Backbone bond lengths (Angstrom), bond angles and torsions (degrees), N, CA, C in turn:
res aa  C-N    CA-C-N  psi(-1)  N-CA   C-N-CA  omega(-1)  CA-C   N-CA-C  phi
1 M - - - 1.511 - - 1.516 106.84 -
2 L 1.316 116.26 130.11 1.492 122.22 177.78 1.521 109.91 -77.39
3 E 1.337 110.62 145.07 1.530 117.37 177.09 1.490 106.23 -72.46
4 P 1.356 117.85 152.04 1.454 122.53 178.13 1.555 108.67 -68.60
5 L 1.347 110.90 150.49 1.535 118.41 179.97 1.514 106.95 -80.06
6 S 1.323 112.09 167.24 1.510 123.15 173.78 1.554 103.11 -71.52
7 P 1.325 116.19 169.36 1.457 121.99 175.80 1.516 113.74 -52.51
8 P 1.324 118.98 142.29 1.505 120.12 -178.53 1.465 111.65 -57.83
9 G 1.348 116.32 140.56 1.502 122.65 177.81 1.457 116.42 85.90
10 S 1.387 117.20 -7.22 1.435 116.88 -175.50 1.514 109.57 -85.83
11 T 1.332 116.33 154.90 1.436 121.54 176.50 1.521 108.86 -57.08
12 R 1.357 117.23 -39.39 1.478 120.55 -178.60 1.573 110.51 -60.71
13 T 1.338 117.39 -35.65 1.425 118.79 175.62 1.497 112.10 -61.18
14 R 1.315 116.18 -45.56 1.516 119.60 179.28 1.578 109.81 -60.84
15 Q 1.405 114.88 -45.00 1.434 115.01 178.77 1.519 110.22 -65.26
16 D 1.309 120.26 -39.65 1.492 120.54 177.07 1.554 110.39 -58.68
17 L 1.300 114.82 -44.16 1.447 119.54 178.72 1.451 115.30 -61.09
18 L 1.356 112.85 -44.72 1.563 115.30 176.37 1.528 110.66 -68.08
19 S 1.302 119.24 -39.22 1.478 116.74 179.72 1.517 113.19 -67.48
20 R 1.371 115.96 -42.15 1.407 119.82 179.32 1.567 109.47 -64.61
21 T 1.315 118.06 -39.50 1.480 121.38 179.46 1.504 106.79 -61.13
22 A 1.313 119.04 -49.69 1.501 123.73 -177.30 1.531 109.42 -61.30
23 L 1.294 116.80 -43.74 1.503 118.07 -177.82 1.493 109.22 -67.96
24 G 1.315 117.68 -39.12 1.461 120.22 176.79 1.507 112.71 -66.49
25 V 1.293 120.53 -39.55 1.490 121.66 175.35 1.427 111.48 -64.80
26 F 1.403 118.46 -43.82 1.498 124.12 176.56 1.544 109.84 -55.44
27 R 1.342 114.48 -44.99 1.508 117.71 -179.97 1.530 109.91 -62.47
28 L 1.434 112.65 -44.49 1.421 114.79 -175.94 1.495 112.21 -67.02
29 N 1.329 116.15 -33.90 1.461 122.63 177.81 1.517 108.82 -57.75
30 G 1.318 114.59 -50.11 1.501 118.50 177.23 1.466 112.19 -60.21
31 Q 1.286 119.46 -39.99 1.478 122.09 -178.37 1.506 108.75 -66.64
32 F 1.351 116.73 -49.66 1.448 123.11 177.16 1.493 114.42 -56.73
33 L 1.365 116.16 -41.83 1.462 117.81 179.33 1.502 111.14 -66.73
34 S 1.294 117.77 -39.45 1.521 122.29 -179.06 1.535 103.87 -67.13
35 L 1.298 120.89 -48.41 1.478 120.92 -179.10 1.509 111.30 -61.20
36 S 1.294 115.54 -41.17 1.506 119.36 -176.95 1.530 111.13 -66.08
37 E 1.362 114.54 -39.00 1.500 116.02 -179.80 1.567 107.63 -69.62
38 E 1.356 120.21 -30.88 1.419 122.02 178.72 1.545 110.28 -68.66
39 L 1.325 114.88 -44.43 1.446 122.66 179.01 1.577 112.26 -65.01
40 A 1.338 113.95 -41.66 1.482 116.94 -175.62 1.475 115.21 -76.13
41 R 1.360 115.82 -34.35 1.504 121.75 -176.65 1.510 116.57 -44.06
42 P 1.386 117.00 -48.09 1.526 113.53 -176.50 1.523 110.78 -68.53
43 A 1.341 120.49 -19.69 1.463 121.24 178.89 1.492 111.69 -86.29
44 G 1.380 118.98 3.33 1.441 122.10 -179.11 1.501 112.15 77.87
45 L 1.376 117.82 18.85 1.442 120.66 178.91 1.518 111.06 -114.59
46 T 1.371 115.98 167.47 1.464 120.85 167.54 1.529 106.66 -105.06
47 A 1.227 116.04 170.50 1.492 121.78 176.66 1.516 109.30 -58.33
48 A 1.281 115.38 -46.36 1.527 118.73 -178.22 1.522 111.08 -67.03
49 W 1.267 118.97 -37.32 1.459 122.00 177.00 1.511 110.16 -65.76
50 W 1.258 118.94 -41.52 1.493 125.72 178.21 1.572 107.83 -63.55
51 Q 1.350 114.76 -43.20 1.455 118.78 -178.03 1.551 111.41 -62.66
52 V 1.307 116.59 -42.02 1.489 121.02 179.98 1.522 110.39 -69.78
53 L 1.349 114.05 -45.81 1.492 118.83 176.94 1.469 112.51 -58.88
54 G 1.323 113.69 -43.34 1.541 117.34 178.33 1.463 114.16 -62.74
55 A 1.356 117.80 -27.10 1.480 118.37 -178.57 1.502 110.97 -75.17
56 V 1.296 118.56 -16.01 1.471 118.88 -174.19 1.574 109.48 -119.72
57 L 1.356 118.48 14.82 1.476 119.03 -178.79 1.616 108.35 -70.41
58 R 1.265 118.30 -37.04 1.472 120.80 -177.10 1.507 112.07 -78.76
59 E 1.297 113.82 -41.48 1.507 118.74 -177.77 1.507 107.76 -158.74
60 P 1.386 112.84 143.99 1.520 118.90 176.79 1.489 108.77 -61.19
61 L 1.329 115.68 143.71 1.442 124.31 178.08 1.526 113.51 -135.58
62 P 1.280 120.64 150.74 1.465 122.90 173.16 1.522 106.91 -72.09
63 V 1.321 116.91 155.25 1.437 122.82 -179.85 1.497 112.67 -53.29
64 A 1.322 114.58 -44.94 1.522 120.02 -179.94 1.565 111.67 -59.42
65 G 1.379 114.12 -37.14 1.440 117.56 179.50 1.545 112.25 -72.96
66 I 1.332 117.73 -32.23 1.489 119.13 172.65 1.511 110.75 -65.75
67 A 1.256 116.15 -46.23 1.415 123.82 179.43 1.583 110.97 -55.41
68 R 1.352 114.60 -49.07 1.478 118.35 178.16 1.463 111.26 -61.86
69 S 1.292 120.59 -42.70 1.478 123.60 -176.75 1.591 110.77 -65.47
70 M 1.325 115.08 -31.26 1.516 118.31 -178.17 1.464 109.84 -100.19
71 G 1.294 124.43 -6.13 1.397 124.86 176.63 1.531 113.49 70.56
72 I 1.260 115.36 35.14 1.507 122.28 178.13 1.467 110.00 -125.49
73 T 1.382 119.73 174.62 1.412 122.17 -177.34 1.536 112.92 -74.79
74 R 1.297 116.09 148.47 1.445 123.48 176.94 1.556 108.51 -58.59
75 Q 1.404 114.71 -43.42 1.480 117.52 -177.86 1.533 110.99 -60.08
76 S 1.346 119.44 -41.07 1.446 119.59 -179.12 1.509 110.02 -63.71
77 V 1.273 118.80 -44.23 1.422 122.48 179.85 1.551 110.29 -67.86
78 Q 1.239 119.26 -34.19 1.457 123.98 177.21 1.569 110.34 -59.62
79 R 1.374 113.52 -47.36 1.497 120.69 -178.77 1.548 108.26 -60.96
80 I 1.318 116.56 -43.32 1.501 121.22 -176.42 1.503 108.33 -72.67
81 A 1.327 120.31 -40.82 1.455 121.73 177.98 1.473 110.30 -60.51
82 D 1.353 118.19 -43.72 1.452 121.64 179.50 1.504 112.40 -60.68
83 L 1.318 113.87 -40.10 1.517 119.20 177.51 1.537 109.30 -65.61
84 L 1.317 118.67 -44.91 1.457 121.63 -179.75 1.517 110.26 -59.12
85 V 1.392 116.88 -40.37 1.426 118.73 177.49 1.470 111.32 -68.21
86 D 1.315 122.07 -40.35 1.415 126.72 178.20 1.469 114.42 -55.33
87 K 1.484 109.77 -40.90 1.483 119.99 -176.97 1.553 113.11 -83.78
88 G 1.334 116.21 -1.71 1.472 120.20 178.96 1.502 112.98 79.86
89 L 1.342 116.72 15.09 1.450 119.63 -177.09 1.555 112.46 -93.15
90 A 1.338 114.96 -14.91 1.459 120.63 -178.26 1.522 106.00 -149.00
91 E 1.369 116.24 169.21 1.397 120.38 175.02 1.484 111.37 -147.74
92 Y 1.294 117.20 157.32 1.509 119.98 177.44 1.573 105.73 -92.95
93 A 1.313 112.72 140.40 1.463 121.59 174.66 1.472 113.62 -125.28
94 P 1.317 120.08 153.24 1.480 120.05 177.59 1.509 110.18 -58.61
95 N 1.299 112.73 146.73 1.502 120.57 179.49 1.571 107.96 -112.93
96 P 1.362 115.60 109.51 1.425 118.00 -178.00 1.579 113.76 -61.19
97 A 1.284 114.28 -23.41 1.464 118.27 -177.26 1.605 112.47 -85.83
98 H 1.319 113.96 -17.45 1.442 116.60 -174.22 1.519 109.79 -154.66
99 R 1.318 118.86 117.45 1.432 121.44 -175.36 1.511 115.17 -62.41
100 R 1.326 120.03 -36.95 1.507 120.39 -176.25 1.508 111.64 -94.52
101 A 1.293 122.07 -29.45 1.444 121.51 -176.95 1.551 108.99 -89.12
102 K 1.329 111.17 93.59 1.463 118.81 -179.21 1.554 110.47 -67.98
103 L 1.337 112.54 159.80 1.500 117.53 179.78 1.530 104.59 -98.31
104 L 1.372 109.65 144.30 1.522 120.11 174.08 1.485 107.75 -96.46
105 R 1.337 117.17 133.45 1.449 122.42 173.94 1.468 107.56 -142.19
106 P 1.413 113.00 151.07 1.478 117.11 -177.29 1.594 107.04 -79.25
107 T 1.321 112.85 150.12 1.507 119.83 171.50 1.504 106.26 -84.29
108 E 1.248 115.95 174.85 1.481 119.81 173.91 1.514 109.29 -61.80
109 E 1.305 117.71 -37.01 1.490 121.29 179.72 1.580 106.94 -65.66
110 G 1.268 117.73 -39.85 1.467 122.07 178.87 1.565 111.61 -63.51
111 R 1.340 114.91 -45.23 1.446 121.05 178.83 1.512 109.45 -61.38
112 A 1.382 118.19 -43.82 1.457 124.07 -179.26 1.511 109.59 -61.51
113 A 1.312 117.15 -40.54 1.426 121.02 -177.66 1.594 108.86 -63.48
114 V 1.361 115.07 -44.16 1.414 117.05 -178.48 1.527 109.19 -68.51
115 D 1.327 119.01 -34.28 1.483 122.28 179.49 1.559 109.95 -63.74
116 R 1.301 114.67 -31.76 1.488 117.11 -178.40 1.542 109.34 -69.13
117 I 1.278 118.55 -23.06 1.472 122.32 175.85 1.536 111.19 -72.07
118 G 1.313 114.02 -28.50 1.501 120.56 -175.04 1.476 118.17 -42.97
119 P 1.345 121.09 -52.44 1.463 118.40 -178.04 1.533 113.59 -65.80
120 G 1.304 120.62 -42.23 1.466 120.05 172.95 1.467 114.56 -61.97
121 H 1.329 120.57 -38.99 1.436 129.21 177.14 1.542 106.91 -58.99
122 A 1.356 115.55 -51.44 1.501 121.04 -177.39 1.510 111.62 -62.25
123 A 1.307 114.21 -39.97 1.549 120.45 -179.38 1.574 107.23 -65.21
124 M 1.260 115.63 -46.66 1.477 118.49 -179.37 1.541 111.04 -64.99
125 A 1.338 118.32 -40.08 1.476 118.23 177.07 1.516 111.28 -63.68
126 A 1.367 117.35 -38.54 1.444 120.40 175.10 1.491 113.78 -59.03
127 R 1.398 114.05 -45.47 1.466 120.15 -177.61 1.593 109.75 -65.17
128 L 1.335 119.39 -40.87 1.401 122.25 -179.98 1.534 110.37 -68.51
129 A 1.353 116.64 -37.93 1.474 118.92 178.60 1.535 108.84 -67.92
130 A 1.261 117.80 -35.86 1.449 120.54 178.40 1.523 110.85 -63.78
131 E 1.347 114.57 -40.28 1.462 119.14 -179.60 1.556 112.13 -72.08
132 L 1.317 117.04 -44.96 1.481 118.92 178.75 1.457 117.09 -85.64
133 G 1.336 119.43 -26.30 1.415 121.34 -167.52 1.493 110.95 90.40
134 D 1.342 118.57 144.94 1.466 120.32 -174.35 1.567 111.65 -62.58
135 D 1.333 117.49 -42.14 1.449 121.98 -175.67 1.512 107.17 -67.17
136 A 1.369 120.78 -46.37 1.435 118.10 179.48 1.501 113.85 -67.05
137 F 1.409 116.04 -31.01 1.443 119.38 175.25 1.542 111.11 -60.54
138 T 1.378 114.51 -45.25 1.442 120.33 -177.01 1.500 107.57 -67.84
139 D 1.336 121.67 -42.50 1.462 125.29 175.70 1.463 112.38 -57.81
140 T 1.353 121.00 -42.34 1.402 123.86 178.38 1.538 111.76 -60.09
141 V 1.412 116.18 -44.15 1.489 119.41 179.85 1.567 105.77 -60.75
142 R 1.285 117.31 -47.15 1.522 120.07 -177.86 1.520 111.06 -60.03
143 V 1.315 120.09 -43.96 1.460 121.44 -179.61 1.527 111.95 -64.47
144 L 1.303 115.24 -42.58 1.490 118.15 -179.82 1.539 110.39 -68.98
145 E 1.308 117.72 -39.34 1.508 119.05 174.98 1.519 111.51 -64.81
146 R 1.317 117.43 -35.19 1.462 121.25 178.98 1.493 110.22 -69.30
147 L 1.361 116.34 -40.33 1.497 120.82 -179.79 1.528 108.32 -64.18
148 A 1.346 116.52 -44.00 1.439 121.50 -177.31 1.589 110.46 -61.26
149 A 1.287 113.03 -43.46 1.487 121.56 178.91 1.510 112.66 -63.13
150 A 1.390 116.80 -42.94 1.404 124.58 178.22 1.533 111.01 -61.57
151 L 1.387 114.14 -42.61 1.457 117.90 179.00 1.526 110.85 -67.83
152 D 1.323 117.95 -39.31 1.449 122.40 177.35 1.559 110.23 -60.55
153 A 1.332 116.35 -37.91 1.486 122.05 -176.61 1.496 112.58 -73.97
154 L 1.285 120.88 -21.86 1.504 121.35 -176.82 1.466 110.60 -72.37
155 P 1.369 119.04 133.18 1.417 119.98 176.44 1.549 105.03 -71.80
156 A 1.323 116.71 155.71 1.436 121.03 176.22 1.514 109.53 -73.06
157 P 1.362 117.02 129.70 1.463 118.71 -179.36 1.504 112.22 -62.85
158 R 1.332 114.27 145.27 1.476 118.49 -179.66 1.536 112.45 -84.72
159 D 1.368 112.71 -29.46 1.502 117.24 179.14 1.575 109.29 -151.29
160 P 1.314 116.13 160.97 1.472 116.84 -174.51 1.518 115.60 -55.48
161 A 1.410 117.93 -30.46 1.397 119.15 -178.90 1.535 111.30 -69.69
162 Q 1.275 116.24 -34.72 1.423 119.93 176.54 1.461 117.05 -69.28
163 A 1.353 116.25 -26.96 1.434 123.10 174.45 1.550 109.87 -70.92
164 A 1.350 116.05 -31.15 1.446 117.30 -175.28 1.532 113.82 -72.85
165 E 1.271 118.61 -42.55 1.468 121.38 -175.48 1.544 108.72 -142.82
166 P 1.334 113.29 133.87 1.530 115.84 178.86 1.540 107.35 -70.14
167 D 1.316 117.58 154.14 1.451 122.43 174.27 1.512 108.29 -78.77
168 P 1.353 112.01 116.92 1.498 114.66 178.61 1.575 116.08 -65.24
169 A 1.305 115.70 -16.36 1.477 119.08 179.17 1.511 109.60 -82.97
170 A 1.329 119.37 -12.99 1.469 119.54 -177.80 1.405 112.77 -75.24
């Protein structure tokens, strides 16, 4: 059961909403990581390997581009990309746009590993849709995408006071 919110329009309500959103996303992150590990394991992958391979299934990308799209550090993607290449699940290709930043692309073995996740992934999606309902499932995706876009659009605060309240004159 969720705790009641502060009175509408109060600064405390906004803080409550931000805190509850963050805690909910943190919980979801843990749940999705656990689920992803479970789904990826039979294919011989980890959740992180699946995440990086998934980012390059449609088109090869440089490591920095993968990191940007996933919101994680370039260094962590680089470590995983190197592991995937060592395991024969991905390969580096020349990048016509940048001589030093090679493109990562899956090998046939990497694509086959991701394909083996498909049936479990589809079954879990069906279970979740049955629990939520298709309309609520679609709404959930929209809300999460909107939240991510809103956070991307926010300028980084220059000081703690600016982070607390937006300048009404701006």
